[in-house]
LUMMARPA-135013 format. One record per residue (C-alpha): residue in one letter; x, y, z; residue number from 1. Coordinates in Angstrom, 3 decimals. Example, Ala and Ser with C-alpha at 12.3 -4.5 7.8 and 13.67 -1.06 7.14 Angstrom:
BEGIN
r->A&px->12.300&py->-4.500&pz->7.800&k->1;
r->S&px->13.670&py->-1.060&pz->7.140&k->2;
***
This chain:
BEGIN
r->M&px->65.007&py->-269.005&pz->-242.845&k->1;
r->A&px->61.343&py->-268.692&pz->-241.985&k->2;
r->I&px->61.446&py->-266.108&pz->-239.221&k->3;
r->F&px->64.118&py->-263.435&pz->-238.839&k->4;
r->G&px->65.334&py->-261.569&pz->-235.786&k->5;
r->E&px->64.968&py->-261.983&pz->-232.061&k->6;
r->A&px->61.317&py->-262.991&pz->-232.292&k->7;
r->R&px->62.428&py->-266.472&pz->-233.347&k->8;
r->S&px->62.778&py->-267.361&pz->-229.690&k->9;
r->R&px->59.560&py->-265.727&pz->-228.554&k->10;
r->S&px->56.360&py->-267.590&pz->-227.889&k->11;
r->P&px->53.281&py->-265.565&pz->-228.799&k->12;
r->S&px->51.224&py->-267.194&pz->-226.088&k->13;
r->G&px->51.506&py->-266.022&pz->-222.549&k->14;
r->A&px->49.823&py->-269.081&pz->-221.026&k->15;
r->P&px->51.296&py->-272.602&pz->-221.236&k->16;
r->G&px->49.106&py->-275.065&pz->-223.040&k->17;
r->R&px->46.723&py->-272.402&pz->-224.261&k->18;
r->R&px->44.791&py->-273.348&pz->-227.381&k->19;
r->A&px->43.900&py->-270.964&pz->-230.167&k->20;
r->R&px->40.701&py->-271.640&pz->-232.016&k->21;
r->H&px->38.780&py->-270.381&pz->-235.015&k->22;
r->R&px->35.243&py->-271.368&pz->-235.772&k->23;
r->P&px->33.208&py->-271.164&pz->-238.994&k->24;
r->A&px->31.846&py->-267.621&pz->-238.998&k->25;
r->V&px->29.993&py->-267.233&pz->-242.265&k->26;
r->E&px->28.428&py->-269.263&pz->-244.998&k->27;
r->P&px->29.111&py->-267.277&pz->-248.196&k->28;
r->A&px->26.812&py->-268.169&pz->-251.066&k->29;
r->D&px->29.643&py->-267.956&pz->-253.591&k->30;
r->V&px->31.809&py->-270.546&pz->-251.840&k->31;
r->P&px->31.116&py->-274.094&pz->-253.078&k->32;
r->F&px->31.600&py->-275.709&pz->-249.691&k->33;
r->P&px->29.919&py->-273.898&pz->-246.782&k->34;
r->P&px->30.951&py->-274.840&pz->-243.263&k->35;
r->P&px->29.294&py->-278.086&pz->-242.174&k->36;
r->A&px->26.305&py->-278.051&pz->-239.889&k->37;
r->P&px->27.126&py->-277.992&pz->-236.180&k->38;
r->T&px->27.480&py->-281.370&pz->-234.534&k->39;
r->G&px->27.942&py->-282.255&pz->-230.894&k->40;
r->G&px->30.829&py->-283.855&pz->-229.124&k->41;
r->V&px->33.575&py->-282.749&pz->-231.487&k->42;
r->G&px->36.830&py->-281.012&pz->-230.662&k->43;
r->H&px->39.451&py->-281.151&pz->-227.968&k->44;
r->G&px->37.270&py->-280.118&pz->-225.053&k->45;
r->P&px->33.946&py->-281.223&pz->-223.612&k->46;
r->A&px->31.140&py->-282.350&pz->-225.894&k->47;
r->T&px->29.883&py->-279.229&pz->-227.620&k->48;
r->S&px->28.852&py->-277.833&pz->-230.981&k->49;
r->R&px->31.675&py->-277.780&pz->-233.511&k->50;
r->N&px->30.842&py->-274.141&pz->-234.147&k->51;
r->T&px->30.823&py->-273.144&pz->-230.484&k->52;
r->P&px->34.151&py->-271.914&pz->-229.131&k->53;
r->T&px->35.328&py->-273.842&pz->-226.082&k->54;
r->R&px->38.598&py->-271.903&pz->-225.785&k->55;
r->T&px->39.689&py->-268.347&pz->-226.201&k->56;
r->I&px->38.932&py->-267.065&pz->-229.684&k->57;
r->V&px->41.622&py->-264.826&pz->-231.130&k->58;
r->A&px->40.439&py->-262.936&pz->-234.203&k->59;
r->P&px->42.498&py->-262.815&pz->-237.410&k->60;
r->G&px->45.375&py->-260.437&pz->-236.882&k->61;
r->M&px->44.792&py->-260.350&pz->-233.129&k->62;
r->S&px->47.517&py->-260.821&pz->-230.547&k->63;
r->L&px->48.225&py->-264.294&pz->-229.197&k->64;
r->G&px->49.099&py->-262.891&pz->-225.775&k->65;
r->S&px->47.397&py->-264.073&pz->-222.621&k->66;
r->D&px->44.831&py->-261.263&pz->-222.747&k->67;
r->P&px->42.265&py->-262.055&pz->-225.493&k->68;
r->V&px->41.827&py->-258.417&pz->-226.456&k->69;
r->P&px->43.744&py->-257.002&pz->-229.431&k->70;
r->S&px->46.586&py->-255.237&pz->-227.677&k->71;
r->P&px->48.785&py->-254.120&pz->-229.282&k->72;
r->V&px->47.807&py->-256.232&pz->-232.265&k->73;
r->R&px->44.276&py->-255.633&pz->-233.530&k->74;
r->S&px->41.761&py->-257.375&pz->-235.694&k->75;
r->P&px->41.945&py->-256.396&pz->-239.402&k->76;
r->E&px->38.208&py->-255.778&pz->-239.366&k->77;
r->S&px->39.090&py->-252.514&pz->-237.589&k->78;
r->P&px->42.031&py->-250.953&pz->-239.417&k->79;
r->P&px->43.962&py->-248.222&pz->-237.629&k->80;
r->S&px->42.776&py->-244.691&pz->-238.147&k->81;
r->G&px->46.205&py->-243.083&pz->-238.154&k->82;
r->D&px->47.829&py->-240.654&pz->-235.769&k->83;
r->A&px->45.810&py->-238.050&pz->-233.942&k->84;
r->G&px->45.373&py->-235.038&pz->-236.130&k->85;
r->D&px->46.526&py->-236.902&pz->-239.202&k->86;
r->P&px->44.969&py->-235.356&pz->-242.333&k->87;
r->G&px->45.634&py->-238.445&pz->-244.441&k->88;
r->H&px->42.466&py->-240.379&pz->-243.757&k->89;
r->T&px->39.466&py->-241.376&pz->-245.831&k->90;
r->G&px->37.663&py->-238.405&pz->-247.283&k->91;
r->D&px->40.235&py->-235.824&pz->-246.246&k->92;
r->P&px->40.566&py->-232.670&pz->-248.355&k->93;
r->T&px->44.103&py->-233.479&pz->-249.491&k->94;
r->G&px->42.708&py->-235.963&pz->-251.981&k->95;
r->H&px->44.244&py->-239.098&pz->-250.517&k->96;
r->P&px->42.318&py->-242.204&pz->-251.625&k->97;
r->P&px->40.554&py->-244.494&pz->-249.160&k->98;
r->G&px->42.870&py->-246.739&pz->-247.218&k->99;
r->H&px->45.530&py->-244.121&pz->-246.527&k->100;
r->T&px->46.868&py->-243.075&pz->-243.111&k->101;
r->V&px->49.917&py->-241.529&pz->-241.568&k->102;
r->T&px->50.749&py->-243.924&pz->-238.750&k->103;
r->G&px->53.808&py->-243.599&pz->-236.570&k->104;
r->G&px->54.845&py->-240.691&pz->-238.758&k->105;
r->R&px->54.823&py->-242.897&pz->-241.876&k->106;
r->E&px->52.524&py->-243.027&pz->-244.865&k->107;
r->V&px->50.686&py->-246.355&pz->-244.773&k->108;
r->L&px->48.394&py->-247.782&pz->-247.432&k->109;
r->H&px->45.791&py->-250.306&pz->-246.283&k->110;
r->L&px->44.664&py->-252.957&pz->-248.750&k->111;
r->T&px->43.175&py->-256.411&pz->-248.633&k->112;
r->A&px->44.443&py->-259.088&pz->-251.011&k->113;
r->F&px->42.654&py->-262.013&pz->-252.653&k->114;
r->S&px->39.283&py->-260.321&pz->-252.433&k->115;
r->A&px->37.637&py->-257.425&pz->-254.239&k->116;
r->D&px->35.602&py->-256.757&pz->-251.079&k->117;
r->P&px->37.430&py->-254.938&pz->-248.260&k->118;
r->R&px->35.570&py->-257.180&pz->-245.811&k->119;
r->G&px->37.199&py->-260.284&pz->-247.307&k->120;
r->G&px->40.742&py->-261.357&pz->-248.100&k->121;
r->N&px->43.825&py->-260.784&pz->-245.986&k->122;
r->P&px->44.556&py->-257.153&pz->-245.091&k->123;
r->A&px->48.080&py->-255.789&pz->-245.289&k->124;
r->G&px->49.800&py->-252.535&pz->-244.584&k->125;
r->V&px->52.040&py->-251.091&pz->-247.290&k->126;
r->V&px->54.688&py->-248.514&pz->-246.390&k->127;
r->P&px->55.757&py->-246.936&pz->-249.708&k->128;
r->D&px->58.925&py->-245.268&pz->-248.409&k->129;
r->S&px->60.821&py->-247.087&pz->-245.673&k->130;
r->G&px->64.359&py->-246.688&pz->-246.959&k->131;
r->D&px->65.482&py->-244.690&pz->-243.921&k->132;
r->M&px->63.773&py->-246.908&pz->-241.323&k->133;
r->T&px->65.677&py->-249.230&pz->-239.018&k->134;
r->D&px->64.547&py->-252.821&pz->-238.604&k->135;
r->S&px->63.334&py->-252.070&pz->-235.086&k->136;
r->E&px->61.231&py->-249.196&pz->-236.446&k->137;
r->R&px->59.759&py->-251.453&pz->-239.118&k->138;
r->Q&px->58.945&py->-254.091&pz->-236.529&k->139;
r->A&px->57.351&py->-251.557&pz->-234.195&k->140;
r->L&px->55.135&py->-250.205&pz->-236.972&k->141;
r->A&px->54.125&py->-253.707&pz->-238.110&k->142;
r->T&px->53.222&py->-254.594&pz->-234.533&k->143;
r->R&px->51.211&py->-251.406&pz->-234.170&k->144;
r->L&px->49.312&py->-252.020&pz->-237.403&k->145;
r->G&px->48.655&py->-255.632&pz->-236.445&k->146;
r->Y&px->48.146&py->-257.090&pz->-239.905&k->147;
r->S&px->49.433&py->-260.581&pz->-240.637&k->148;
r->E&px->52.173&py->-258.772&pz->-242.519&k->149;
r->T&px->53.102&py->-255.212&pz->-243.353&k->150;
r->A&px->55.196&py->-254.602&pz->-246.473&k->151;
r->F&px->58.037&py->-252.074&pz->-246.467&k->152;
r->L&px->59.283&py->-250.635&pz->-249.751&k->153;
r->A&px->62.694&py->-249.125&pz->-250.367&k->154;
r->P&px->64.788&py->-248.250&pz->-253.447&k->155;
r->P&px->65.855&py->-251.276&pz->-255.493&k->156;
r->P&px->69.315&py->-252.812&pz->-255.348&k->157;
r->P&px->71.512&py->-251.527&pz->-258.190&k->158;
r->D&px->71.598&py->-254.880&pz->-259.983&k->159;
r->L&px->67.798&py->-255.406&pz->-260.076&k->160;
r->D&px->66.597&py->-255.886&pz->-263.654&k->161;
r->A&px->63.560&py->-253.590&pz->-263.765&k->162;
r->P&px->62.499&py->-250.489&pz->-265.718&k->163;
r->P&px->63.054&py->-247.187&pz->-263.919&k->164;
r->G&px->60.344&py->-246.615&pz->-261.331&k->165;
r->H&px->59.118&py->-250.221&pz->-261.534&k->166;
r->G&px->61.637&py->-251.932&pz->-259.248&k->167;
r->F&px->61.734&py->-251.957&pz->-255.453&k->168;
r->S&px->63.255&py->-253.652&pz->-252.463&k->169;
r->L&px->60.478&py->-255.249&pz->-250.427&k->170;
r->R&px->60.514&py->-256.681&pz->-246.920&k->171;
r->F&px->57.753&py->-258.137&pz->-244.771&k->172;
r->F&px->57.163&py->-257.918&pz->-241.031&k->173;
r->S&px->54.494&py->-259.770&pz->-239.059&k->174;
r->P&px->53.419&py->-258.517&pz->-235.611&k->175;
r->L&px->56.278&py->-260.549&pz->-234.096&k->176;
r->A&px->59.059&py->-260.896&pz->-236.657&k->177;
r->E&px->60.282&py->-260.444&pz->-240.194&k->178;
r->V&px->59.390&py->-263.176&pz->-242.701&k->179;
r->P&px->61.276&py->-263.865&pz->-245.956&k->180;
r->F&px->58.293&py->-263.741&pz->-248.272&k->181;
r->C&px->54.599&py->-262.909&pz->-248.022&k->182;
r->G&px->52.284&py->-263.438&pz->-250.978&k->183;
r->H&px->49.250&py->-261.450&pz->-249.890&k->184;
r->A&px->51.326&py->-258.403&pz->-248.956&k->185;
r->T&px->53.117&py->-258.660&pz->-252.318&k->186;
r->I&px->49.767&py->-258.633&pz->-254.136&k->187;
r->A&px->48.605&py->-255.661&pz->-252.058&k->188;
r->T&px->51.869&py->-253.801&pz->-252.629&k->189;
r->A&px->51.810&py->-254.415&pz->-256.374&k->190;
r->V&px->48.277&py->-253.056&pz->-256.718&k->191;
r->A&px->49.125&py->-250.016&pz->-254.602&k->192;
r->M&px->52.294&py->-249.210&pz->-256.535&k->193;
r->A&px->50.769&py->-249.968&pz->-259.952&k->194;
r->D&px->48.130&py->-247.396&pz->-259.093&k->195;
r->R&px->50.888&py->-244.844&pz->-258.571&k->196;
r->V&px->52.808&py->-245.839&pz->-261.700&k->197;
r->D&px->49.559&py->-245.619&pz->-263.652&k->198;
r->G&px->48.822&py->-242.199&pz->-262.211&k->199;
r->A&px->52.284&py->-241.071&pz->-263.284&k->200;
r->G&px->51.563&py->-241.824&pz->-266.933&k->201;
r->G&px->51.226&py->-245.573&pz->-267.164&k->202;
r->S&px->48.120&py->-247.456&pz->-268.307&k->203;
r->G&px->46.123&py->-250.486&pz->-267.427&k->204;
r->V&px->44.784&py->-250.115&pz->-263.900&k->205;
r->R&px->42.688&py->-246.976&pz->-263.664&k->206;
r->G&px->40.666&py->-247.410&pz->-266.785&k->207;
r->G&px->43.154&py->-247.096&pz->-269.639&k->208;
r->P&px->44.027&py->-249.923&pz->-272.031&k->209;
r->A&px->44.207&py->-253.293&pz->-270.350&k->210;
r->E&px->47.993&py->-253.479&pz->-270.516&k->211;
r->A&px->49.798&py->-255.136&pz->-267.667&k->212;
r->I&px->51.868&py->-252.940&pz->-265.407&k->213;
r->R&px->54.957&py->-254.959&pz->-264.559&k->214;
r->L&px->56.762&py->-254.482&pz->-261.276&k->215;
r->V&px->59.807&py->-256.265&pz->-259.869&k->216;
r->F&px->60.435&py->-256.765&pz->-256.163&k->217;
r->A&px->63.735&py->-257.780&pz->-254.587&k->218;
r->T&px->62.650&py->-259.717&pz->-251.488&k->219;
r->P&px->64.729&py->-261.625&pz->-248.909&k->220;
r->A&px->63.564&py->-264.832&pz->-250.652&k->221;
r->G&px->64.620&py->-263.670&pz->-254.124&k->222;
r->V&px->63.342&py->-261.638&pz->-257.041&k->223;
r->V&px->59.553&py->-261.722&pz->-257.455&k->224;
r->P&px->58.007&py->-260.127&pz->-260.572&k->225;
r->V&px->54.351&py->-259.099&pz->-260.467&k->226;
r->S&px->51.994&py->-257.996&pz->-263.219&k->227;
r->V&px->48.872&py->-255.951&pz->-262.534&k->228;
r->T&px->45.935&py->-255.673&pz->-264.934&k->229;
r->R&px->42.307&py->-254.637&pz->-264.815&k->230;
r->S&px->39.561&py->-257.210&pz->-264.319&k->231;
r->P&px->35.780&py->-256.932&pz->-263.881&k->232;
r->E&px->36.328&py->-257.251&pz->-260.128&k->233;
r->G&px->39.067&py->-254.600&pz->-260.002&k->234;
r->P&px->42.872&py->-254.710&pz->-260.134&k->235;
r->L&px->44.203&py->-258.246&pz->-260.603&k->236;
r->A&px->47.804&py->-258.992&pz->-259.635&k->237;
r->T&px->49.841&py->-262.075&pz->-260.539&k->238;
r->L&px->53.088&py->-262.803&pz->-258.719&k->239;
r->T&px->55.678&py->-265.287&pz->-259.951&k->240;
r->S&px->57.349&py->-267.046&pz->-257.044&k->241;
r->V&px->60.913&py->-268.178&pz->-256.672&k->242;
r->P&px->61.365&py->-271.833&pz->-257.755&k->243;
r->A&px->59.211&py->-274.163&pz->-255.681&k->244;
r->E&px->60.741&py->-277.075&pz->-253.803&k->245;
r->D&px->59.519&py->-279.688&pz->-251.356&k->246;
r->F&px->61.232&py->-281.772&pz->-248.724&k->247;
r->P&px->60.423&py->-284.776&pz->-246.536&k->248;
r->A&px->58.660&py->-283.897&pz->-243.299&k->249;
r->P&px->60.435&py->-285.582&pz->-240.378&k->250;
r->A&px->58.233&py->-288.042&pz->-238.518&k->251;
r->G&px->58.699&py->-286.142&pz->-235.271&k->252;
r->L&px->57.524&py->-282.911&pz->-236.896&k->253;
r->V&px->54.392&py->-284.547&pz->-238.275&k->254;
r->A&px->53.595&py->-286.287&pz->-235.012&k->255;
r->G&px->54.163&py->-283.104&pz->-233.042&k->256;
r->A&px->52.022&py->-281.005&pz->-235.383&k->257;
r->L&px->49.180&py->-283.514&pz->-235.269&k->258;
r->A&px->49.345&py->-283.564&pz->-231.474&k->259;
r->A&px->49.339&py->-279.756&pz->-231.276&k->260;
r->L&px->46.346&py->-279.618&pz->-233.617&k->261;
r->G&px->44.503&py->-282.459&pz->-231.906&k->262;
r->W&px->44.405&py->-284.426&pz->-235.171&k->263;
r->S&px->45.041&py->-288.126&pz->-235.631&k->264;
r->E&px->47.051&py->-289.712&pz->-238.428&k->265;
r->G&px->43.890&py->-291.482&pz->-239.584&k->266;
r->E&px->42.292&py->-288.122&pz->-240.348&k->267;
r->L&px->44.892&py->-287.361&pz->-243.042&k->268;
r->D&px->44.424&py->-287.937&pz->-246.767&k->269;
r->P&px->46.765&py->-290.847&pz->-247.602&k->270;
r->S&px->47.075&py->-289.709&pz->-251.227&k->271;
r->I&px->48.708&py->-286.415&pz->-250.164&k->272;
r->P&px->51.478&py->-287.253&pz->-247.694&k->273;
r->P&px->52.763&py->-284.668&pz->-245.196&k->274;
r->R&px->55.666&py->-282.714&pz->-246.625&k->275;
r->I&px->57.481&py->-279.393&pz->-246.256&k->276;
r->A&px->56.748&py->-277.109&pz->-249.211&k->277;
r->F&px->58.737&py->-274.030&pz->-250.200&k->278;
r->A&px->58.321&py->-271.152&pz->-252.633&k->279;
r->G&px->60.021&py->-268.387&pz->-250.708&k->280;
r->A&px->59.083&py->-269.624&pz->-247.217&k->281;
r->R&px->58.704&py->-273.067&pz->-245.638&k->282;
r->H&px->55.273&py->-274.527&pz->-244.849&k->283;
r->L&px->54.301&py->-277.927&pz->-243.452&k->284;
r->V&px->51.474&py->-279.374&pz->-245.576&k->285;
r->L&px->48.887&py->-281.577&pz->-243.878&k->286;
r->A&px->45.961&py->-282.750&pz->-246.017&k->287;
r->A&px->42.722&py->-283.601&pz->-244.248&k->288;
r->A&px->40.757&py->-286.608&pz->-245.472&k->289;
r->G&px->37.416&py->-284.857&pz->-244.874&k->290;
r->R&px->35.879&py->-281.416&pz->-244.865&k->291;
r->D&px->34.689&py->-281.787&pz->-241.269&k->292;
r->R&px->38.240&py->-282.181&pz->-239.969&k->293;
r->L&px->39.361&py->-278.953&pz->-241.624&k->294;
r->A&px->36.345&py->-277.033&pz->-240.351&k->295;
r->D&px->37.313&py->-277.499&pz->-236.698&k->296;
r->I&px->40.645&py->-275.872&pz->-235.925&k->297;
r->G&px->41.940&py->-275.652&pz->-232.378&k->298;
r->Y&px->45.599&py->-275.889&pz->-231.498&k->299;
r->D&px->48.106&py->-275.588&pz->-228.670&k->300;
r->T&px->49.812&py->-272.299&pz->-229.512&k->301;
r->D&px->52.932&py->-272.845&pz->-227.408&k->302;
r->R&px->53.533&py->-276.351&pz->-228.672&k->303;
r->L&px->52.934&py->-275.549&pz->-232.327&k->304;
r->T&px->55.024&py->-272.375&pz->-232.148&k->305;
r->R&px->58.007&py->-274.187&pz->-230.653&k->306;
r->L&px->57.738&py->-276.921&pz->-233.250&k->307;
r->M&px->57.521&py->-274.453&pz->-236.138&k->308;
r->L&px->60.502&py->-272.454&pz->-234.924&k->309;
r->A&px->62.545&py->-275.625&pz->-234.516&k->310;
r->H&px->61.820&py->-276.609&pz->-238.134&k->311;
r->D&px->62.006&py->-273.118&pz->-239.632&k->312;
r->L&px->58.354&py->-273.032&pz->-240.701&k->313;
r->T&px->56.365&py->-269.902&pz->-241.495&k->314;
r->T&px->52.884&py->-271.473&pz->-241.490&k->315;
r->V&px->51.220&py->-274.864&pz->-241.391&k->316;
r->T&px->49.104&py->-275.453&pz->-244.485&k->317;
r->L&px->45.973&py->-277.441&pz->-243.678&k->318;
r->M&px->44.087&py->-278.423&pz->-246.811&k->319;
r->W&px->41.159&py->-280.430&pz->-248.103&k->320;
r->R&px->40.613&py->-281.226&pz->-251.776&k->321;
r->L&px->37.086&py->-280.654&pz->-253.046&k->322;
r->D&px->37.954&py->-281.879&pz->-256.537&k->323;
r->A&px->40.978&py->-282.218&pz->-258.801&k->324;
r->T&px->41.613&py->-278.470&pz->-258.990&k->325;
r->T&px->39.693&py->-276.900&pz->-256.076&k->326;
r->L&px->41.128&py->-276.743&pz->-252.578&k->327;
r->L&px->39.989&py->-275.377&pz->-249.233&k->328;
r->V&px->42.939&py->-274.235&pz->-247.139&k->329;
r->R&px->43.636&py->-272.902&pz->-243.656&k->330;
r->N&px->46.990&py->-271.588&pz->-242.418&k->331;
r->P&px->47.842&py->-271.282&pz->-238.710&k->332;
r->F&px->50.564&py->-268.627&pz->-238.272&k->333;
r->P&px->51.407&py->-268.497&pz->-234.550&k->334;
r->V&px->55.114&py->-267.760&pz->-235.129&k->335;
r->G&px->54.025&py->-264.416&pz->-236.565&k->336;
r->G&px->51.689&py->-263.651&pz->-233.669&k->337;
r->V&px->48.568&py->-264.460&pz->-235.695&k->338;
r->V&px->46.236&py->-267.403&pz->-235.050&k->339;
r->E&px->45.328&py->-267.931&pz->-238.687&k->340;
r->D&px->45.794&py->-266.221&pz->-242.054&k->341;
r->P&px->42.661&py->-265.488&pz->-244.113&k->342;
r->A&px->44.742&py->-265.839&pz->-247.313&k->343;
r->T&px->48.355&py->-266.955&pz->-247.715&k->344;
r->G&px->49.872&py->-266.397&pz->-251.157&k->345;
r->A&px->53.324&py->-267.717&pz->-250.258&k->346;
r->A&px->51.817&py->-270.942&pz->-248.941&k->347;
r->A&px->49.581&py->-271.217&pz->-252.017&k->348;
r->A&px->52.633&py->-271.076&pz->-254.286&k->349;
r->A&px->54.456&py->-273.652&pz->-252.175&k->350;
r->L&px->51.401&py->-275.917&pz->-252.090&k->351;
r->G&px->50.943&py->-275.767&pz->-255.852&k->352;
r->G&px->54.564&py->-276.705&pz->-256.422&k->353;
r->Y&px->54.341&py->-279.576&pz->-253.948&k->354;
r->L&px->51.143&py->-281.028&pz->-255.423&k->355;
r->R&px->52.773&py->-280.977&pz->-258.851&k->356;
r->S&px->55.966&py->-282.548&pz->-257.512&k->357;
r->V&px->54.150&py->-285.593&pz->-256.093&k->358;
r->G&px->51.844&py->-285.974&pz->-259.103&k->359;
r->V&px->48.616&py->-284.956&pz->-257.403&k->360;
r->V&px->48.093&py->-282.346&pz->-260.140&k->361;
r->A&px->49.442&py->-282.138&pz->-263.683&k->362;
r->A&px->52.585&py->-280.271&pz->-264.665&k->363;
r->D&px->50.335&py->-277.759&pz->-266.429&k->364;
r->A&px->47.475&py->-276.936&pz->-264.088&k->365;
r->R&px->45.285&py->-274.178&pz->-262.732&k->366;
r->L&px->44.101&py->-274.497&pz->-259.156&k->367;
r->T&px->41.574&py->-272.497&pz->-257.162&k->368;
r->I&px->42.154&py->-272.112&pz->-253.439&k->369;
r->H&px->39.409&py->-270.923&pz->-251.095&k->370;
r->Q&px->40.634&py->-269.648&pz->-247.754&k->371;
r->G&px->39.325&py->-267.524&pz->-244.896&k->372;
r->V&px->35.799&py->-268.948&pz->-245.146&k->373;
r->E&px->35.591&py->-270.047&pz->-241.522&k->374;
r->M&px->37.049&py->-266.720&pz->-240.403&k->375;
r->G&px->34.424&py->-264.612&pz->-242.120&k->376;
r->R&px->36.991&py->-263.218&pz->-244.584&k->377;
r->P&px->36.507&py->-265.356&pz->-247.727&k->378;
r->S&px->39.440&py->-265.256&pz->-250.119&k->379;
r->V&px->40.091&py->-266.737&pz->-253.550&k->380;
r->L&px->43.621&py->-267.506&pz->-254.749&k->381;
r->S&px->44.338&py->-268.696&pz->-258.293&k->382;
r->V&px->47.437&py->-270.844&pz->-258.771&k->383;
r->E&px->48.981&py->-271.539&pz->-262.176&k->384;
r->L&px->51.585&py->-274.223&pz->-262.842&k->385;
r->R&px->53.516&py->-274.402&pz->-266.107&k->386;
r->A&px->55.395&py->-277.463&pz->-267.320&k->387;
r->G&px->59.135&py->-276.962&pz->-267.291&k->388;
r->D&px->58.950&py->-273.883&pz->-265.029&k->389;
r->P&px->59.669&py->-274.536&pz->-261.335&k->390;
r->R&px->58.148&py->-271.191&pz->-260.398&k->391;
r->V&px->54.480&py->-270.830&pz->-259.454&k->392;
r->R&px->52.116&py->-268.006&pz->-260.385&k->393;
r->V&px->49.589&py->-266.850&pz->-257.821&k->394;
r->S&px->46.870&py->-264.370&pz->-258.763&k->395;
r->G&px->44.278&py->-262.409&pz->-256.856&k->396;
r->T&px->42.337&py->-259.203&pz->-256.696&k->397;
r->A&px->42.938&py->-256.476&pz->-254.146&k->398;
r->A&px->40.954&py->-253.616&pz->-252.686&k->399;
r->R&px->41.672&py->-250.645&pz->-250.497&k->400;
r->V&px->40.476&py->-250.956&pz->-246.914&k->401;
r->P&px->38.663&py->-247.775&pz->-245.844&k->402;
r->V&px->39.950&py->-246.251&pz->-242.627&k->403;
r->S&px->38.236&py->-243.622&pz->-240.535&k->404;
***
């Protein structure tokens, strides 16, 4: 199941037919394919520059409600500062590291995943101790934080195979609903908890020997092990997904998604057919034939949300292949109350498994996914496929997000 709870029936848009839109925002020098130059007469509205918004822009992590201001969901560029009077903020005398708040009476760690720069990647909230929280309390806190997902840790189930102190139950809530698996929040959580394990006598993250700290998470999608090591860019986490699968995409789903996006069938890459990919959550994969098509994203939020809920989808993966092993990806996530994810680890795992399944990549392969470029939050996800292993490994760096 892609979305849990009552939010399955909720539309995040308050206005029928409203279109959400993201435009290229930056041109990072380290990304091999900068956004294309603006051209006129492209898009779903009047002739205009491709890079000029013609509809309401909703920032990453911002609410999809009818009012285009982030209420109650905010943009991750401005992380919450915590409760009034909270001593657990950046630079406080208690010694808490950057990216720490007490929000809603709960300790929250703020990290971004798939970037070593807090200004890039996909931010996530991590609640280290949520064992006594109700689901409604978790949802309320996730909505208040406004990240694509917030991760909630609790003691592990008794049958989880993990060393003492290295196993946890882990659940994920978007601003609107619980999701079964979230890759970027898993990466963020692993780095945060490895830091604590390391500080309690482990090694490998804070400057000791480069040994991997191994953690095991029991998620609603299944058991997900993660290893965390040091890298020149900072902590590097590698998650191993549940076995990847892929399924035919019904013709009505594809047609409906293309209509909601304003794409035509002729704009798809015929060598990568539409399909539903899974590695803990379900994602519709649509491959663009050209970079220009992927650069211009505008979609009907109501229509796409209804379609995704009907087919149990968590995101839509829109991709373009630069070369045999380098992909540019975008992931609309309206069912979670977010226009677009800057980095989507669960979708990256599902995509890698799908591309292997249909023979687009080899059984043994390493892929590099660039995401978040057009949003101004560039992210890099590394995907590893191993012959004979249906699971997919997704790696990325993480960094604490300073809060004030």
